[in-house]
N, C-alpha and C positions, 0 to 999 in steps of 0.2 A: 423479251424486249431488253433485258439486262445485258445480253450479249451485244445487241445493236448499240446500246449506250456506251459500253466499254470500247467497242470497235470505233465508234465515233470519236471518243476521247483520244484513242491511240492515233487515228488518222489525223485528227486536229493537231496533235503534238508533232507528228511527222511533217505536216504541212507548214507549221510555224518554223520548224528547223530548215526545211527546204527553202522557204522564202528568205530566211535570215542568211543562209549561205549565199544566195543570189544578191542580197543586199550588201554583204561584206566582201564578196570576192569579185574580182574582174577577170573574166574569162578571156584569155589571149587567143586560144585556138578555136576556130569555128566548130570543130568536131565536139569539143567539150561543151560549148555553148548549146549545141543542138541536143546533146544527151541531157543536159540540164533542163532544156525546154520541154523535152518529152517527159522527164520526171515530174516537173511542175504541173504539166497538163494532167498526168495521171493522178497526182496528189489532189489537185483541184476537183477532178471528176469524182474521185472517191469521197472527198469532203462533201460535195454537193449531194451525192447519193445517200451517204449515211445521215447527213443532217436532214435531208428530205424525209427519210424514214422516221427519224425521231420527231420531226415536225408533224407528220401525219399522226403519229401516236399521241402527241401533245394535244392536237385538236380533237381527237377522238376521246381522250381522257379528260378533256375540259381544263387543260393547263394553258390557258390562252396567253398569259404573259410570257411564259417560256417559249411558246410557239411563235409569238410575234417577234421576239428578239432573234430567234433562230431564222425566221423568215427574212428579217432585215440583213442578217449576216450572209444568207444565201444570195439575196438580191444585190449585195454590195459588189459581188464579182462582176455583174453585168453593168452596174452603174460606173464602176471604176474602169471597166473595159471600154466604155464609150468616151470617157474623159481623158484617158492617159495618152500622152505623147512621149516620144523618145526622150525629150529634155526633162520631163517631169516624172520619169519612171521610178526613181528612188523615193520620191515623196509619196507617190501612190502605193508603192510597195510597203512603205512604213504604215500607211493607213490600212492597207490590207492585213498586215500583221496585227494591228490593233483590233480589227474586226475578228480575226481568228482568236485572239486572246479573249475577247468578249464572249464569243461563242463557247470557248473552252470553260470559262468561268460559269456560264449558264448551264452547260452540261454537267459540270461538277456539282453545282447546287441542285440540279434536277435529280441526280442519282441519290442524294441524301434523303 
């Protein structure tokens, strides 16, 4: 399970970096914007899979507080996806980065 925790931390850090790049950079060419979109989708999918595996382990190991926080971080993708519009994209991206940081802190505390 330690390998899954470490991989979840690594995927989380990579996802924070990818979202930060999108927040700070304006893509001029559609080709680069499409590549970035595929990379974001891949990072988010890996993030959800690794956090789900850790979440299942948390509930089996009776670490309910860690599991609940990670569940909210996974659920935030779907809530933000329903609320976001093109005009509010940067605001919700910032909220998403904060959710990723919260899950990263939770995973680091869980490994200790």
